[in-house]
C-alpha positions in Angstrom: 85.9 83.4 80.7 87.5 85.5 78.0 85.2 88.4 78.8 86.0 88.2 82.5 89.8 88.2 81.7 89.3 91.3 79.6 87.3 93.0 82.3 90.1 92.2 84.8 92.7 93.7 82.5 90.6 96.8 82.1 90.3 97.1 85.8 94.0 96.7 86.3 94.7 99.4 83.8 92.2 101.7 85.4 93.7 101.0 88.8 97.3 101.5 87.6 96.4 105.0 86.3 94.5 105.8 89.5 97.4 104.6 91.7 99.7 106.8 89.8 97.8 109.9 91.0 98.7 112.0 94.0 95.4 111.0 95.7 96.8 107.7 96.8 100.1 108.6 98.3 99.1 107.1 101.6 97.9 103.9 100.0 101.2 102.6 98.8 102.8 103.7 102.0 100.3 102.0 104.2 101.4 99.9 107.1 104.5 101.8 107.9 104.4 101.2 111.6 104.1 103.6 114.5 101.2 103.9 116.9 97.7 102.9 116.2 96.4 106.5 116.3 98.9 108.1 113.9 100.7 105.4 111.9 103.8 107.1 110.6 107.4 106.4 109.7 108.5 109.1 112.1 106.9 107.3 114.9 109.8 104.8 114.8 112.4 107.5 114.5 111.5 109.5 117.6 114.0 109.0 120.4 112.9 106.8 123.3 114.3 109.5 125.5 111.6 112.0 124.4 110.2 114.2 127.1 107.2 113.3 129.2 105.1 115.7 127.2 105.7 113.6 124.1 104.8 110.5 126.0 101.6 112.1 127.1 100.6 113.1 123.5 96.8 112.9 123.1 95.4 109.9 121.4 92.8 112.0 119.6 94.5 113.6 116.5 92.2 116.6 116.7 93.2 117.2 120.3 96.8 116.6 119.3 96.5 119.4 116.8 95.4 121.8 119.6 98.1 120.7 122.0 101.0 120.6 119.6 99.8 123.6 117.7 99.9 125.7 120.8 103.4 124.6 121.6 104.5 125.1 118.0 103.1 128.6 117.9 104.8 129.5 121.1 108.2 128.3 119.7 108.3 127.4 116.0 111.9 126.1 116.5 110.8 123.4 118.9 111.5 120.3 116.9 109.4 118.0 119.1 106.4 120.3 118.9 106.8 120.7 115.2 107.0 117.0 114.7 103.9 116.3 116.8 102.0 119.1 115.2 102.9 117.9 111.7 101.9 114.3 112.5 98.6 115.5 114.0 97.8 117.7 111.0 98.4 114.8 108.6 96.2 112.6 110.7 93.4 115.1 110.5 93.7 115.5 106.7 95.4 118.9 106.8 98.3 117.7 104.7 99.3 120.9 102.9 99.6 122.6 106.3 101.5 119.7 107.7 104.1 119.9 104.9 104.4 123.7 105.4 105.0 123.3 109.2 107.5 120.5 108.8 109.4 122.3 106.0 109.9 125.3 108.3 110.9 122.9 111.1 113.6 121.3 109.0 115.0 124.7 108.1 115.2 125.6 111.8 116.6 122.2 112.8 118.8 121.2 109.9 120.0 117.6 110.2 117.2 116.4 112.4 116.4 113.1 110.8 113.1 112.6 112.5 111.9 115.9 111.1 113.3 115.1 107.6 111.4 111.8 107.7 108.2 113.5 108.7 108.6 116.2 106.1 109.4 113.7 103.3 106.3 111.7 104.3 104.2 114.9 104.2 105.5 115.7 100.7 104.6 112.2 99.6 101.1 112.8 101.0 100.7 115.8 98.7 101.9 114.0 95.6 105.4 115.6 95.5 107.0 112.3 94.8 110.4 113.5 93.6 110.8 116.0 96.4 109.7 113.4 98.9 112.2 110.9 97.7 115.0 113.5 97.9 114.1 114.6 101.4 113.7 111.0 102.6 117.2 110.3 101.2 118.5 112.8 103.7 116.6 111.2 106.6 118.9 108.2 106.8 122.2 107.1 105.4 123.6 104.0 103.6 125.6 103.3 106.7 122.5 103.5 108.9 119.5 102.7 106.7 115.9 102.8 108.1 113.7 100.1 106.5 110.6 102.2 107.0 112.0 105.1 105.0 113.4 102.7 102.3 109.8 101.4 101.9 108.3 104.9 101.6 111.0 105.8 99.1 110.0 102.7 97.1 106.4 104.0 97.0 107.4 107.4 95.7 109.4 105.7 93.0 106.4 103.5 92.1 104.3 106.6 91.8 106.8 108.1 89.4 106.6 105.0 87.3 110.1 103.8 88.3 108.9 100.3 89.3 112.1 98.3 89.0 114.0 101.0 91.0 111.2 101.0 93.6 111.5 97.2 94.0 115.2 97.6 94.7 114.3 99.8 97.7 111.8 97.2 98.9 114.5 94.5 98.6 116.9 96.6 100.7 114.2 97.0 103.3 113.5 93.3 103.4 117.2 92.6 103.9 116.9 94.5 107.2 113.4 93.1 108.2 112.9 89.8 106.3 109.2 89.1 105.5 108.0 92.4 107.0 104.4 92.4 106.0 104.1 96.2 105.3 107.1 96.1 102.9 105.7 93.0 101.2 102.4 94.8 100.9 104.0 97.7 99.2 105.9 95.4 96.9 102.7 93.6 96.0 101.1 96.9 95.1 104.1 97.6 93.0 103.5 94.5 91.0 99.8 95.4 90.7 100.8 98.7 89.1 102.6 96.8 86.3 99.7 94.4 86.0 101.7 91.4 87.2 98.7 90.3 89.2 99.8 86.7 89.9 103.1 87.9 91.3 101.3 90.6 93.2 99.0 88.0 94.8 101.9 85.7 95.7 103.7 88.6 97.4 100.6 89.8 99.3 99.8 86.2 100.4 103.3 86.1 101.9 102.5 89.4 103.7 99.1 88.2 104.8 100.5 84.9 106.3 102.6 86.9 108.7 100.9 87.2 112.2 101.9 90.9 112.3 100.0 91.7 109.1 97.2 94.2 109.7 93.9 94.7 108.0 95.4 96.8 105.2 97.4 93.9 103.9 94.3 91.7 103.8 92.4 94.3 101.9 95.2 94.8 99.4 95.2 91.0 98.8 91.4 91.1 98.4 91.7 93.8 95.7 94.4 91.9 93.8 92.4 88.7 93.9 89.3 90.6 92.7 91.2 92.1 89.9 91.9 88.6 88.6 88.1 88.0 88.4 87.8 85.8 91.5 85.2 88.1 93.1 83.7 85.7 95.6 87.1 84.8 97.0 88.0 88.5 97.1 84.9 89.2 99.2 85.7 86.4 101.6 89.2 87.7 102.1 87.9 91.3 102.6 85.5 90.2 105.3 88.1 88.2 107.2 87.3 88.0 110.9 86.0 91.6 111.1 82.9 92.6 112.9 79.8 92.5 110.7 79.6 96.2 110.1 83.2 96.5 109.1 83.0 93.5 106.9 80.0 94.9 105.1 81.7 98.2 104.6 84.9 96.6 103.3 83.0 94.4 100.8 81.0 97.5 99.6 84.3 99.4 98.9 85.7 96.3 97.2 82.7 95.8 95.0 82.6 99.5 94.0 86.3 99.5 93.1 86.1 96.3 91.1 83.0 97.5 89.2 84.4 100.9 88.4 85.2 101.5 84.8 87.1 104.4 83.1 84.7 107.3 82.4 86.2 110.7 81.4 82.8 112.2 82.2 83.0 111.4 85.9 85.7 114.0 86.4 88.3 111.4 87.5 86.3 110.7 90.7 87.1 107.2 91.8 86.6 105.3 95.0 90.0 105.6 96.6 91.9 102.4 97.2 92.7 103.9 100.6 89.1 103.2 101.6 90.2 99.5 101.7 92.9 100.3 104.2 93.2 101.7 107.6 94.0 105.5 107.2 97.2 106.9 108.6 
């Protein structure tokens, strides 16, 4: 029992160091809302009065890159085109290019909060946590706060090691949307970073009990349970009610993460926690 506890602590320490890296920006910000194809904080900020072109945006991110890219190149000052192009680039893994496009768009459209939110999210994707936090702070105001942005700001603070401050942002978000599972999930991951695993589990179970919780919340819960040495229970949670192939894949990721130990010789390559979540 003592050996298992020590193993769990080692895993938690390894995970904390990994989660502090730029590679997992999207993990802590998972479940931010928006459409199924391109989950994004800016999805909730886009005006409902957007043009029919925006409403007809392609579901396939690669096709969206083509469509919005053509519009953007025709008119780089088109805020809607830049927003769609940036989101599509992020969805296809072209995150540095997304940040560059959105940066130029915010310069051309100063004060556009949807673009600021998208740019801040892109900076977070690229590990520029402080810059992301600063930009996101301009995307809303204390008089009109956006809970999704507050949650992302919390994740950037967590990655900078400012965990108590991060939890203040999650608390502010939860005042706007009590028991919102995506915010609770981020809060649970925050506790995991500081190795407060029982508190992390309690918080993630609250998130998981919400009917609106998605698969990412379940996988975060499975990871925290596994880090405490309850591997069989973690696998059961990871499988959930998923189809057999998805359940098998999730369990494989979970096992690999939980069995991973620090090894300087592996060049820092670790199975991303993001693999346990639905990608943005």
